[in-house]
mmJSON file of the N, C-alpha and C atoms, coordinates in Angstrom:
{"data_MODEL":{"atom_site":{
"group_PDB":["ATOM","ATOM","ATOM","ATOM","ATOM","ATOM","ATOM","ATOM","ATOM","ATOM","ATOM","ATOM","ATOM","ATOM","ATOM","ATOM","ATOM","ATOM","ATOM","ATOM","ATOM","ATOM","ATOM","ATOM","ATOM","ATOM","ATOM","ATOM","ATOM","ATOM","ATOM","ATOM","ATOM","ATOM","ATOM","ATOM","ATOM","ATOM","ATOM","ATOM","ATOM","ATOM","ATOM","ATOM","ATOM","ATOM","ATOM","ATOM","ATOM","ATOM","ATOM","ATOM","ATOM","ATOM","ATOM","ATOM","ATOM","ATOM","ATOM","ATOM","ATOM","ATOM","ATOM","ATOM","ATOM","ATOM","ATOM","ATOM","ATOM","ATOM","ATOM","ATOM","ATOM","ATOM","ATOM","ATOM","ATOM","ATOM","ATOM","ATOM","ATOM","ATOM","ATOM","ATOM","ATOM","ATOM","ATOM","ATOM","ATOM","ATOM","ATOM","ATOM","ATOM","ATOM","ATOM","ATOM","ATOM","ATOM","ATOM","ATOM","ATOM","ATOM","ATOM","ATOM","ATOM","ATOM","ATOM","ATOM","ATOM","ATOM","ATOM","ATOM","ATOM","ATOM","ATOM","ATOM","ATOM","ATOM","ATOM","ATOM","ATOM","ATOM","ATOM","ATOM","ATOM","ATOM","ATOM","ATOM","ATOM","ATOM","ATOM","ATOM","ATOM","ATOM","ATOM","ATOM","ATOM","ATOM","ATOM","ATOM","ATOM","ATOM","ATOM","ATOM","ATOM","ATOM","ATOM","ATOM","ATOM","ATOM","ATOM","ATOM","ATOM","ATOM","ATOM","ATOM","ATOM","ATOM","ATOM","ATOM","ATOM","ATOM","ATOM","ATOM","ATOM","ATOM","ATOM","ATOM","ATOM","ATOM","ATOM","ATOM","ATOM","ATOM"],
"id":[1,2,3,4,5,6,7,8,9,10,11,12,13,14,15,16,17,18,19,20,21,22,23,24,25,26,27,28,29,30,31,32,33,34,35,36,37,38,39,40,41,42,43,44,45,46,47,48,49,50,51,52,53,54,55,56,57,58,59,60,61,62,63,64,65,66,67,68,69,70,71,72,73,74,75,76,77,78,79,80,81,82,83,84,85,86,87,88,89,90,91,92,93,94,95,96,97,98,99,100,101,102,103,104,105,106,107,108,109,110,111,112,113,114,115,116,117,118,119,120,121,122,123,124,125,126,127,128,129,130,131,132,133,134,135,136,137,138,139,140,141,142,143,144,145,146,147,148,149,150,151,152,153,154,155,156,157,158,159,160,161,162,163,164,165,166,167,168,169,170,171,172,173,174],
"type_symbol":["N","C","C","N","C","C","N","C","C","N","C","C","N","C","C","N","C","C","N","C","C","N","C","C","N","C","C","N","C","C","N","C","C","N","C","C","N","C","C","N","C","C","N","C","C","N","C","C","N","C","C","N","C","C","N","C","C","N","C","C","N","C","C","N","C","C","N","C","C","N","C","C","N","C","C","N","C","C","N","C","C","N","C","C","N","C","C","N","C","C","N","C","C","N","C","C","N","C","C","N","C","C","N","C","C","N","C","C","N","C","C","N","C","C","N","C","C","N","C","C","N","C","C","N","C","C","N","C","C","N","C","C","N","C","C","N","C","C","N","C","C","N","C","C","N","C","C","N","C","C","N","C","C","N","C","C","N","C","C","N","C","C","N","C","C","N","C","C","N","C","C","N","C","C"],
"label_atom_id":["N","CA","C","N","CA","C","N","CA","C","N","CA","C","N","CA","C","N","CA","C","N","CA","C","N","CA","C","N","CA","C","N","CA","C","N","CA","C","N","CA","C","N","CA","C","N","CA","C","N","CA","C","N","CA","C","N","CA","C","N","CA","C","N","CA","C","N","CA","C","N","CA","C","N","CA","C","N","CA","C","N","CA","C","N","CA","C","N","CA","C","N","CA","C","N","CA","C","N","CA","C","N","CA","C","N","CA","C","N","CA","C","N","CA","C","N","CA","C","N","CA","C","N","CA","C","N","CA","C","N","CA","C","N","CA","C","N","CA","C","N","CA","C","N","CA","C","N","CA","C","N","CA","C","N","CA","C","N","CA","C","N","CA","C","N","CA","C","N","CA","C","N","CA","C","N","CA","C","N","CA","C","N","CA","C","N","CA","C","N","CA","C","N","CA","C","N","CA","C","N","CA","C"],
"label_alt_id":[null,null,null,null,null,null,null,null,null,null,null,null,null,null,null,null,null,null,null,null,null,null,null,null,null,null,null,null,null,null,null,null,null,null,null,null,null,null,null,null,null,null,null,null,null,null,null,null,null,null,null,null,null,null,null,null,null,null,null,null,null,null,null,null,null,null,null,null,null,null,null,null,null,null,null,null,null,null,null,null,null,null,null,null,null,null,null,null,null,null,null,null,null,null,null,null,null,null,null,null,null,null,null,null,null,null,null,null,null,null,null,null,null,null,null,null,null,null,null,null,null,null,null,null,null,null,null,null,null,null,null,null,null,null,null,null,null,null,null,null,null,null,null,null,null,null,null,null,null,null,null,null,null,null,null,null,null,null,null,null,null,null,null,null,null,null,null,null,null,null,null,null,null,null],
"label_comp_id":["MET","MET","MET","LYS","LYS","LYS","LYS","LYS","LYS","LYS","LYS","LYS","LYS","LYS","LYS","GLN","GLN","GLN","LYS","LYS","LYS","SER","SER","SER","ARG","ARG","ARG","LEU","LEU","LEU","ASP","ASP","ASP","ASP","ASP","ASP","VAL","VAL","VAL","ILE","ILE","ILE","LYS","LYS","LYS","ALA","ALA","ALA","MET","MET","MET","ARG","ARG","ARG","ARG","ARG","ARG","GLY","GLY","GLY","ASN","ASN","ASN","ARG","ARG","ARG","GLU","GLU","GLU","GLY","GLY","GLY","GLN","GLN","GLN","GLN","GLN","GLN","GLU","GLU","GLU","VAL","VAL","VAL","LEU","LEU","LEU","GLY","GLY","GLY","PRO","PRO","PRO","GLY","GLY","GLY","PHE","PHE","PHE","HIS","HIS","HIS","SER","SER","SER","THR","THR","THR","ASN","ASN","ASN","ARG","ARG","ARG","ILE","ILE","ILE","HIS","HIS","HIS","ARG","ARG","ARG","SER","SER","SER","LYS","LYS","LYS","LYS","LYS","LYS","THR","THR","THR","TYR","TYR","TYR","THR","THR","THR","ARG","ARG","ARG","LYS","LYS","LYS","GLN","GLN","GLN","LYS","LYS","LYS","HIS","HIS","HIS","LYS","LYS","LYS","SER","SER","SER","ASP","ASP","ASP","SER","SER","SER","ASP","ASP","ASP","TYR","TYR","TYR"],
"label_asym_id":["A","A","A","A","A","A","A","A","A","A","A","A","A","A","A","A","A","A","A","A","A","A","A","A","A","A","A","A","A","A","A","A","A","A","A","A","A","A","A","A","A","A","A","A","A","A","A","A","A","A","A","A","A","A","A","A","A","A","A","A","A","A","A","A","A","A","A","A","A","A","A","A","A","A","A","A","A","A","A","A","A","A","A","A","A","A","A","A","A","A","A","A","A","A","A","A","A","A","A","A","A","A","A","A","A","A","A","A","A","A","A","A","A","A","A","A","A","A","A","A","A","A","A","A","A","A","A","A","A","A","A","A","A","A","A","A","A","A","A","A","A","A","A","A","A","A","A","A","A","A","A","A","A","A","A","A","A","A","A","A","A","A","A","A","A","A","A","A","A","A","A","A","A","A"],
"label_entity_id":["1","1","1","1","1","1","1","1","1","1","1","1","1","1","1","1","1","1","1","1","1","1","1","1","1","1","1","1","1","1","1","1","1","1","1","1","1","1","1","1","1","1","1","1","1","1","1","1","1","1","1","1","1","1","1","1","1","1","1","1","1","1","1","1","1","1","1","1","1","1","1","1","1","1","1","1","1","1","1","1","1","1","1","1","1","1","1","1","1","1","1","1","1","1","1","1","1","1","1","1","1","1","1","1","1","1","1","1","1","1","1","1","1","1","1","1","1","1","1","1","1","1","1","1","1","1","1","1","1","1","1","1","1","1","1","1","1","1","1","1","1","1","1","1","1","1","1","1","1","1","1","1","1","1","1","1","1","1","1","1","1","1","1","1","1","1","1","1","1","1","1","1","1","1"],
"label_seq_id":[1,1,1,2,2,2,3,3,3,4,4,4,5,5,5,6,6,6,7,7,7,8,8,8,9,9,9,10,10,10,11,11,11,12,12,12,13,13,13,14,14,14,15,15,15,16,16,16,17,17,17,18,18,18,19,19,19,20,20,20,21,21,21,22,22,22,23,23,23,24,24,24,25,25,25,26,26,26,27,27,27,28,28,28,29,29,29,30,30,30,31,31,31,32,32,32,33,33,33,34,34,34,35,35,35,36,36,36,37,37,37,38,38,38,39,39,39,40,40,40,41,41,41,42,42,42,43,43,43,44,44,44,45,45,45,46,46,46,47,47,47,48,48,48,49,49,49,50,50,50,51,51,51,52,52,52,53,53,53,54,54,54,55,55,55,56,56,56,57,57,57,58,58,58],
"pdbx_PDB_ins_code":[null,null,null,null,null,null,null,null,null,null,null,null,null,null,null,null,null,null,null,null,null,null,null,null,null,null,null,null,null,null,null,null,null,null,null,null,null,null,null,null,null,null,null,null,null,null,null,null,null,null,null,null,null,null,null,null,null,null,null,null,null,null,null,null,null,null,null,null,null,null,null,null,null,null,null,null,null,null,null,null,null,null,null,null,null,null,null,null,null,null,null,null,null,null,null,null,null,null,null,null,null,null,null,null,null,null,null,null,null,null,null,null,null,null,null,null,null,null,null,null,null,null,null,null,null,null,null,null,null,null,null,null,null,null,null,null,null,null,null,null,null,null,null,null,null,null,null,null,null,null,null,null,null,null,null,null,null,null,null,null,null,null,null,null,null,null,null,null,null,null,null,null,null,null],
"Cartn_x":[0.551,0.235,1.589,1.501,2.757,3.227,3.867,3.825,3.492,2.557,0.655,0.829,0.996,1.066,2.005,3.237,4.554,4.775,3.563,3.507,3.212,2.333,1.25,1.23,2.572,2.295,3.582,4.302,5.551,4.448,4.08,3.944,2.17,1.907,1.669,2.012,3.443,4.653,5.519,5.391,4.952,4.257,3.103,2.643,2.296,2.169,2.29,3.462,4.415,6.168,5.662,5.145,5.207,4.003,2.813,1.458,2.591,3.432,3.927,4.873,5.35,6.321,5.222,4.283,3.682,3.142,2.018,2.371,3.26,3.91,5.896,5.642,5.536,6.323,4.339,3.508,2.337,2.378,3.212,3.183,4.231,5.874,6.658,6.328,5.23,5.275,4.518,3.617,2.026,0.81,-0.1,-0.871,-0.287,-1.105,-0.128,0.636,0.634,2.277,4.013,4.027,5.94,6.095,7.561,8.898,9.916,10.514,11.155,12.312,12.625,13.714,13.214,13.726,13.075,13.872,13.903,14.807,15.124,17.118,18.042,17.765,16.003,16.743,17.861,18.406,19.296,18.645,19.207,19.292,18.366,19.25,18.857,17.641,16.892,16.623,14.812,13.886,13.574,11.579,10.989,10.117,9.394,8.481,7.386,7.155,6.95,6.486,6.731,6.075,7.354,7.72,7.164,8.153,8.938,10.088,10.295,11.541,11.101,12.25,13.302,14.525,15.562,15.612,15.566,16.097,16.582,17.925,18.423,19.015,16.989,16.574,16.11,15.494,14.963,15.717],
"Cartn_y":[-1.2,0.048,1.409,1.254,2.482,3.162,2.023,1.668,2.528,2.175,3.262,4.037,4.859,6.196,6.994,6.408,7.365,7.179,5.901,6.86,7.693,7.987,8.283,9.451,10.045,10.523,11.537,10.635,11.061,11.668,10.48,11.156,12.287,13.047,14.766,15.651,15.067,16.226,15.913,15.302,14.829,15.826,15.698,16.475,18.46,18.087,19.608,20.047,19.931,20.327,21.119,20.044,19.461,20.628,21.356,21.916,24.052,23.984,25.133,25.395,24.864,24.117,25.121,24.362,24.762,26.396,26.055,27.543,28.924,28.119,29.302,29.906,28.715,29.002,29.553,29.394,29.95,31.206,31.824,32.66,34.074,33.472,33.453,33.372,32.652,32.69,33.248,32.65,33.214,31.993,31.238,30.171,29.759,28.768,27.738,26.596,26.131,24.783,25.777,25.904,25.931,24.737,24.875,23.157,24.322,23.361,24.097,23.461,22.82,22.044,22.865,23.662,23.759,23.95,23.121,22.449,23.944,24.031,25.167,24.473,25.663,25.854,26.788,25.997,26.298,28.645,28.696,29.427,29.491,28.57,27.837,27.216,26.398,26.429,27.045,26.082,27.091,27.138,28.258,28.751,29.84,29.736,30.87,31.963,31.716,32.905,33.801,34.909,36.221,36.896,36.303,36.312,36.366,35.11,34.447,34.41,35.164,35.599,36.988,36.972,37.834,39.341,40.536,41.1,40.749,39.123,39.627,38.261,37.28,36.088,36.01,37.827,37.942,38.279],
"Cartn_z":[0.493,-0.295,0.266,0.905,0.576,-0.244,-0.981,-2.013,-3.78,-3.317,-4.596,-4.149,-2.218,-2.437,-2.794,-2.863,-2.765,-4.097,-5.47,-6.928,-7.068,-6.298,-7.123,-6.608,-5.371,-5.175,-5.8,-6.365,-7.583,-9.058,-9.014,-10.19,-10.214,-8.871,-8.971,-9.373,-8.78,-8.871,-9.731,-10.852,-12.33,-12.896,-12.664,-13.318,-12.633,-12.176,-11.11,-12.27,-12.262,-13.057,-14.421,-15.009,-16.521,-16.399,-15.712,-15.923,-15.438,-15.092,-13.635,-16.325,-16.111,-17.474,-18.265,-18.495,-19.841,-19.541,-18.195,-18.11,-18.172,-17.386,-18.249,-20.014,-20.299,-22.084,-22.228,-21.806,-22.869,-22.595,-21.143,-20.477,-21.797,-21.924,-22.836,-23.903,-24.378,-25.809,-26.264,-25.42,-26.446,-25.813,-26.443,-27.083,-27.932,-27.975,-28.687,-28.902,-29.931,-29.953,-30.518,-30.103,-30.459,-29.974,-31.038,-31.011,-30.359,-30.223,-28.812,-30.105,-30.941,-31.765,-33.604,-33.963,-35.702,-36.352,-37.76,-39.032,-38.659,-39.297,-39.42,-41.342,-42.128,-43.615,-43.845,-45.102,-46.447,-46.958,-46.947,-48.194,-49.267,-49.556,-51.218,-51.496,-50.489,-50.792,-51.239,-51.577,-52.639,-52.204,-51.914,-51.66,-52.909,-52.128,-53.141,-53.036,-52.022,-50.777,-50.37,-51.014,-51.361,-50.349,-48.991,-47.638,-46.746,-48.502,-47.705,-48.868,-50.187,-50.941,-50.267,-50.719,-49.848,-52.217,-51.961,-52.978,-54.197,-53.481,-54.551,-55.328,-55.068,-55.421,-57.072,-57.326,-58.532,-60.007],
"occupancy":[1.0,1.0,1.0,1.0,1.0,1.0,1.0,1.0,1.0,1.0,1.0,1.0,1.0,1.0,1.0,1.0,1.0,1.0,1.0,1.0,1.0,1.0,1.0,1.0,1.0,1.0,1.0,1.0,1.0,1.0,1.0,1.0,1.0,1.0,1.0,1.0,1.0,1.0,1.0,1.0,1.0,1.0,1.0,1.0,1.0,1.0,1.0,1.0,1.0,1.0,1.0,1.0,1.0,1.0,1.0,1.0,1.0,1.0,1.0,1.0,1.0,1.0,1.0,1.0,1.0,1.0,1.0,1.0,1.0,1.0,1.0,1.0,1.0,1.0,1.0,1.0,1.0,1.0,1.0,1.0,1.0,1.0,1.0,1.0,1.0,1.0,1.0,1.0,1.0,1.0,1.0,1.0,1.0,1.0,1.0,1.0,1.0,1.0,1.0,1.0,1.0,1.0,1.0,1.0,1.0,1.0,1.0,1.0,1.0,1.0,1.0,1.0,1.0,1.0,1.0,1.0,1.0,1.0,1.0,1.0,1.0,1.0,1.0,1.0,1.0,1.0,1.0,1.0,1.0,1.0,1.0,1.0,1.0,1.0,1.0,1.0,1.0,1.0,1.0,1.0,1.0,1.0,1.0,1.0,1.0,1.0,1.0,1.0,1.0,1.0,1.0,1.0,1.0,1.0,1.0,1.0,1.0,1.0,1.0,1.0,1.0,1.0,1.0,1.0,1.0,1.0,1.0,1.0,1.0,1.0,1.0,1.0,1.0,1.0],
"B_iso_or_equiv":[0.0,0.0,0.0,0.0,0.0,0.0,0.0,0.0,0.0,0.0,0.0,0.0,0.0,0.0,0.0,0.0,0.0,0.0,0.0,0.0,0.0,0.0,0.0,0.0,0.0,0.0,0.0,0.0,0.0,0.0,0.0,0.0,0.0,0.0,0.0,0.0,0.0,0.0,0.0,0.0,0.0,0.0,0.0,0.0,0.0,0.0,0.0,0.0,0.0,0.0,0.0,0.0,0.0,0.0,0.0,0.0,0.0,0.0,0.0,0.0,0.0,0.0,0.0,0.0,0.0,0.0,0.0,0.0,0.0,0.0,0.0,0.0,0.0,0.0,0.0,0.0,0.0,0.0,0.0,0.0,0.0,0.0,0.0,0.0,0.0,0.0,0.0,0.0,0.0,0.0,0.0,0.0,0.0,0.0,0.0,0.0,0.0,0.0,0.0,0.0,0.0,0.0,0.0,0.0,0.0,0.0,0.0,0.0,0.0,0.0,0.0,0.0,0.0,0.0,0.0,0.0,0.0,0.0,0.0,0.0,0.0,0.0,0.0,0.0,0.0,0.0,0.0,0.0,0.0,0.0,0.0,0.0,0.0,0.0,0.0,0.0,0.0,0.0,0.0,0.0,0.0,0.0,0.0,0.0,0.0,0.0,0.0,0.0,0.0,0.0,0.0,0.0,0.0,0.0,0.0,0.0,0.0,0.0,0.0,0.0,0.0,0.0,0.0,0.0,0.0,0.0,0.0,0.0,0.0,0.0,0.0,0.0,0.0,0.0],
"pdbx_formal_charge":[null,null,null,null,null,null,null,null,null,null,null,null,null,null,null,null,null,null,null,null,null,null,null,null,null,null,null,null,null,null,null,null,null,null,null,null,null,null,null,null,null,null,null,null,null,null,null,null,null,null,null,null,null,null,null,null,null,null,null,null,null,null,null,null,null,null,null,null,null,null,null,null,null,null,null,null,null,null,null,null,null,null,null,null,null,null,null,null,null,null,null,null,null,null,null,null,null,null,null,null,null,null,null,null,null,null,null,null,null,null,null,null,null,null,null,null,null,null,null,null,null,null,null,null,null,null,null,null,null,null,null,null,null,null,null,null,null,null,null,null,null,null,null,null,null,null,null,null,null,null,null,null,null,null,null,null,null,null,null,null,null,null,null,null,null,null,null,null,null,null,null,null,null,null],
"auth_seq_id":[1,1,1,2,2,2,3,3,3,4,4,4,5,5,5,6,6,6,7,7,7,8,8,8,9,9,9,10,10,10,11,11,11,12,12,12,13,13,13,14,14,14,15,15,15,16,16,16,17,17,17,18,18,18,19,19,19,20,20,20,21,21,21,22,22,22,23,23,23,24,24,24,25,25,25,26,26,26,27,27,27,28,28,28,29,29,29,30,30,30,31,31,31,32,32,32,33,33,33,34,34,34,35,35,35,36,36,36,37,37,37,38,38,38,39,39,39,40,40,40,41,41,41,42,42,42,43,43,43,44,44,44,45,45,45,46,46,46,47,47,47,48,48,48,49,49,49,50,50,50,51,51,51,52,52,52,53,53,53,54,54,54,55,55,55,56,56,56,57,57,57,58,58,58],
"auth_comp_id":["MET","MET","MET","LYS","LYS","LYS","LYS","LYS","LYS","LYS","LYS","LYS","LYS","LYS","LYS","GLN","GLN","GLN","LYS","LYS","LYS","SER","SER","SER","ARG","ARG","ARG","LEU","LEU","LEU","ASP","ASP","ASP","ASP","ASP","ASP","VAL","VAL","VAL","ILE","ILE","ILE","LYS","LYS","LYS","ALA","ALA","ALA","MET","MET","MET","ARG","ARG","ARG","ARG","ARG","ARG","GLY","GLY","GLY","ASN","ASN","ASN","ARG","ARG","ARG","GLU","GLU","GLU","GLY","GLY","GLY","GLN","GLN","GLN","GLN","GLN","GLN","GLU","GLU","GLU","VAL","VAL","VAL","LEU","LEU","LEU","GLY","GLY","GLY","PRO","PRO","PRO","GLY","GLY","GLY","PHE","PHE","PHE","HIS","HIS","HIS","SER","SER","SER","THR","THR","THR","ASN","ASN","ASN","ARG","ARG","ARG","ILE","ILE","ILE","HIS","HIS","HIS","ARG","ARG","ARG","SER","SER","SER","LYS","LYS","LYS","LYS","LYS","LYS","THR","THR","THR","TYR","TYR","TYR","THR","THR","THR","ARG","ARG","ARG","LYS","LYS","LYS","GLN","GLN","GLN","LYS","LYS","LYS","HIS","HIS","HIS","LYS","LYS","LYS","SER","SER","SER","ASP","ASP","ASP","SER","SER","SER","ASP","ASP","ASP","TYR","TYR","TYR"],
"auth_asym_id":["A","A","A","A","A","A","A","A","A","A","A","A","A","A","A","A","A","A","A","A","A","A","A","A","A","A","A","A","A","A","A","A","A","A","A","A","A","A","A","A","A","A","A","A","A","A","A","A","A","A","A","A","A","A","A","A","A","A","A","A","A","A","A","A","A","A","A","A","A","A","A","A","A","A","A","A","A","A","A","A","A","A","A","A","A","A","A","A","A","A","A","A","A","A","A","A","A","A","A","A","A","A","A","A","A","A","A","A","A","A","A","A","A","A","A","A","A","A","A","A","A","A","A","A","A","A","A","A","A","A","A","A","A","A","A","A","A","A","A","A","A","A","A","A","A","A","A","A","A","A","A","A","A","A","A","A","A","A","A","A","A","A","A","A","A","A","A","A","A","A","A","A","A","A"],
"auth_atom_id":["N","CA","C","N","CA","C","N","CA","C","N","CA","C","N","CA","C","N","CA","C","N","CA","C","N","CA","C","N","CA","C","N","CA","C","N","CA","C","N","CA","C","N","CA","C","N","CA","C","N","CA","C","N","CA","C","N","CA","C","N","CA","C","N","CA","C","N","CA","C","N","CA","C","N","CA","C","N","CA","C","N","CA","C","N","CA","C","N","CA","C","N","CA","C","N","CA","C","N","CA","C","N","CA","C","N","CA","C","N","CA","C","N","CA","C","N","CA","C","N","CA","C","N","CA","C","N","CA","C","N","CA","C","N","CA","C","N","CA","C","N","CA","C","N","CA","C","N","CA","C","N","CA","C","N","CA","C","N","CA","C","N","CA","C","N","CA","C","N","CA","C","N","CA","C","N","CA","C","N","CA","C","N","CA","C","N","CA","C","N","CA","C","N","CA","C","N","CA","C","N","CA","C"],
"pdbx_PDB_model_num":[1,1,1,1,1,1,1,1,1,1,1,1,1,1,1,1,1,1,1,1,1,1,1,1,1,1,1,1,1,1,1,1,1,1,1,1,1,1,1,1,1,1,1,1,1,1,1,1,1,1,1,1,1,1,1,1,1,1,1,1,1,1,1,1,1,1,1,1,1,1,1,1,1,1,1,1,1,1,1,1,1,1,1,1,1,1,1,1,1,1,1,1,1,1,1,1,1,1,1,1,1,1,1,1,1,1,1,1,1,1,1,1,1,1,1,1,1,1,1,1,1,1,1,1,1,1,1,1,1,1,1,1,1,1,1,1,1,1,1,1,1,1,1,1,1,1,1,1,1,1,1,1,1,1,1,1,1,1,1,1,1,1,1,1,1,1,1,1,1,1,1,1,1,1]
}}}
């Protein structure tokens, strides 16, 4: 019985830490999903979007 209580306390602590981390992240970055590791795109990667094109691409 004691092991079950200990495990549930540990789970509660982990859940509380994760919840606090999420809330802190949302305060800094705003609501929604934000990836922590972004892929570095090469400058040579083709994209048709105007906002990604530089003046030298024309």
